[in-house]
C-alpha positions as CSV (number, residue, x, y, z in Angstrom):
1,D,-10.8,-21.8,-22.3
2,W,-10.8,-18.9,-19.8
3,L,-9.6,-16.3,-22.3
4,T,-12.1,-17.1,-25.0
5,E,-15.0,-17.3,-22.5
6,T,-14.2,-13.9,-20.9
7,D,-13.1,-12.0,-23.9
8,P,-16.6,-10.7,-24.8
9,V,-16.8,-8.9,-21.4
10,V,-13.2,-8.2,-20.4
11,N,-10.8,-5.8,-22.0
12,W,-7.9,-8.2,-21.7
13,A,-5.3,-5.8,-23.3
14,Q,-6.0,-3.4,-20.4
15,V,-6.3,-6.1,-17.7
16,H,-3.0,-7.7,-18.8
17,M,-1.2,-4.4,-18.6
18,L,-2.7,-3.8,-15.1
19,L,-1.6,-7.2,-13.9
20,A,1.9,-6.7,-15.4
21,A,2.2,-3.3,-13.8
22,E,1.0,-4.6,-10.4
23,R,3.5,-7.4,-10.6
24,F,6.4,-5.1,-11.7
25,V,5.9,-2.7,-8.8
26,D,5.1,-5.4,-6.2
27,Q,1.6,-4.1,-5.8
28,W,0.6,-6.7,-3.3
29,D,-2.3,-4.6,-2.0
30,G,-3.9,-4.3,-5.4
31,Y,-6.4,-6.3,-7.4
32,A,-4.5,-9.5,-8.2
33,I,-3.0,-10.4,-4.9
34,N,-5.4,-8.8,-2.4
35,Q,-8.6,-7.8,-4.3
36,N,-8.1,-4.3,-3.1
37,N,-7.5,-0.8,-4.4
38,Y,-9.2,-1.1,-7.7
39,R,-12.5,-0.1,-9.4
40,V,-14.3,-1.9,-12.3
41,W,-15.2,0.4,-15.2
42,I,-17.4,-0.7,-18.1
43,D,-16.4,1.0,-21.3
44,P,-19.6,2.5,-22.8
45,V,-18.5,1.8,-26.3
46,T,-17.1,-1.8,-26.1
47,H,-19.1,-2.8,-23.0
48,K,-16.0,-4.5,-21.7
49,A,-14.8,-4.4,-18.1
50,E,-11.5,-2.7,-17.2
51,L,-9.8,-2.5,-13.8
52,I,-8.8,1.0,-12.6
53,P,-6.1,0.9,-9.9
54,W,-5.8,3.4,-7.1
55,D,-3.9,3.8,-3.8
56,L,-0.5,2.4,-4.7
57,D,1.0,3.4,-1.3
58,L,2.1,-0.2,-0.5
59,S,3.9,-1.0,-3.7
60,L,7.6,-0.9,-4.6
61,S,8.6,-3.1,-1.7
62,P,8.1,-6.7,-0.6
63,P,5.2,-7.1,1.8
64,Y,6.6,-9.7,4.1
65,E,6.0,-8.0,7.4
66,W,2.5,-7.0,6.5
67,F,1.3,-9.9,4.4
68,P,3.6,-12.9,5.0
69,S,1.4,-15.3,2.9
70,W,1.8,-13.2,-0.2
71,D,2.8,-15.0,-3.4
72,E,2.6,-13.1,-6.7
73,D,2.2,-16.4,-8.5
74,Q,-0.9,-17.2,-6.5
75,P,-3.4,-14.3,-7.0
76,I,-6.8,-14.2,-5.5
77,G,-8.5,-11.7,-7.9
78,A,-10.9,-13.8,-10.1
79,L,-9.6,-12.5,-13.4
80,A,-6.0,-13.0,-12.3
81,V,-6.7,-16.5,-11.0
82,G,-8.5,-17.5,-14.2
83,C,-5.8,-16.0,-16.4
84,F,-2.9,-17.6,-14.5
85,D,-4.7,-21.0,-14.6
86,D,-5.4,-20.8,-18.4
87,P,-2.3,-21.6,-20.5
88,A,-3.2,-19.2,-23.3
89,C,-4.0,-16.3,-21.0
90,S,-1.0,-17.0,-18.8
91,A,1.3,-17.1,-21.9
92,R,-0.1,-13.8,-23.0
93,Q,0.4,-12.4,-19.6
94,D,4.1,-13.5,-19.6
95,V,4.6,-11.7,-23.0
96,I,3.1,-8.5,-21.6
97,L,5.2,-8.7,-18.5
98,A,8.3,-9.3,-20.6
99,R,7.4,-6.2,-22.6
100,V,6.9,-4.1,-19.5
101,L,10.3,-5.3,-18.3
102,A,11.9,-4.3,-21.5
103,I,10.4,-0.9,-21.4
104,M,11.2,-0.3,-17.7
105,T,14.7,-1.6,-17.9
106,G,15.5,0.3,-21.1
107,R,16.3,3.4,-19.1
108,D,18.3,4.2,-16.0
109,Y,15.7,5.5,-13.4
110,L,18.2,5.9,-10.6
111,P,19.2,9.5,-11.6
112,D,15.5,10.5,-11.6
113,L,15.0,8.8,-8.3
114,A,17.9,10.6,-6.8
115,A,16.5,13.9,-8.1
116,W,13.1,13.2,-6.6
117,D,14.7,12.2,-3.4
118,A,16.6,15.4,-3.2
119,L,13.5,17.4,-3.9
120,T,11.3,15.7,-1.3
121,L,13.5,14.5,1.6
122,D,13.6,17.7,3.6
123,A,9.9,18.2,3.4
124,A,9.2,14.6,4.3
125,L,11.5,14.8,7.3
126,Q,9.8,18.0,8.5
127,D,6.2,16.8,7.9
128,P,4.4,16.7,11.3
129,R,2.2,13.9,10.0
130,N,5.1,11.7,9.0
131,E,4.5,8.2,10.2
132,C,8.2,7.3,10.3
133,S,11.3,8.5,12.1
134,G,14.0,10.2,10.1
135,G,16.1,7.1,10.2
136,D,13.2,4.9,9.0
137,L,12.5,7.4,6.2
138,T,16.1,7.5,4.9
139,S,16.4,3.7,5.3
140,D,13.2,3.1,3.4
141,R,14.4,5.5,0.6
142,A,17.7,3.6,0.4
143,G,15.7,0.4,0.2
144,L,13.8,1.8,-2.8
145,Y,17.1,2.3,-4.6
146,G,17.9,-1.4,-4.0
147,W,14.4,-2.5,-5.1
148,M,14.7,-0.4,-8.3
149,T,18.0,-2.1,-9.1
150,E,17.0,-5.7,-8.2
151,R,13.3,-5.9,-9.3
152,P,13.8,-6.4,-13.1
153,D,16.3,-9.3,-12.6
154,A,14.0,-10.9,-10.0
155,L,11.1,-10.9,-12.5
156,R,13.3,-12.1,-15.3
157,D,14.4,-15.1,-13.1
158,Q,10.7,-15.8,-12.3
159,L,9.9,-15.8,-16.0
160,G,13.0,-17.7,-17.1
161,L,14.1,-14.9,-19.3
C-alpha cells in the first residue's frame, strides 16, 4: 500500500496538488513526467517531504516536438509512479485533479489572458533577446488561447468526468 507506507514521510496533500497542477498546465518538464524543475523540501515541523516546482517555461502546451514519448499517464518521478500504481493513491489523485478542474473552469480566464496579451505583446516583439520571430510569437500566443479553451475538456475526457 504505497500511500500508507509513504504517508509518514510525504506530505501527500501538497504532492497531490503539485501533481494535479502539473497535469492541468501540461508541465511535461516538471517532476512527474521528466523528474526536472523541482526541489524537495522537508517541513521542519512535520518532517514530511514536499515538492517545490520551479521553471514552468515549457508548460501550457503539448510537448510533442520536444519530447515525443511524453505520456502524462506514465510518469517517471518516483512519487508519481508509486501513486499512479496504487489504487487508493491514484483515486485520491483523480479527486484532487477533478477539484482543480472545477476551480479552474469555474471562471472565464480568456478576458484576463487577452488583457495580459495586450500588456505584453509589444514589449515581447521588441525584446532583442526574443527567441522567436514575431509570427511565431503571435502564433504561439494564439495557440495558448486554444489550449486554455480545450485543456479542461481534454482532462475531463481522460478522467471520464
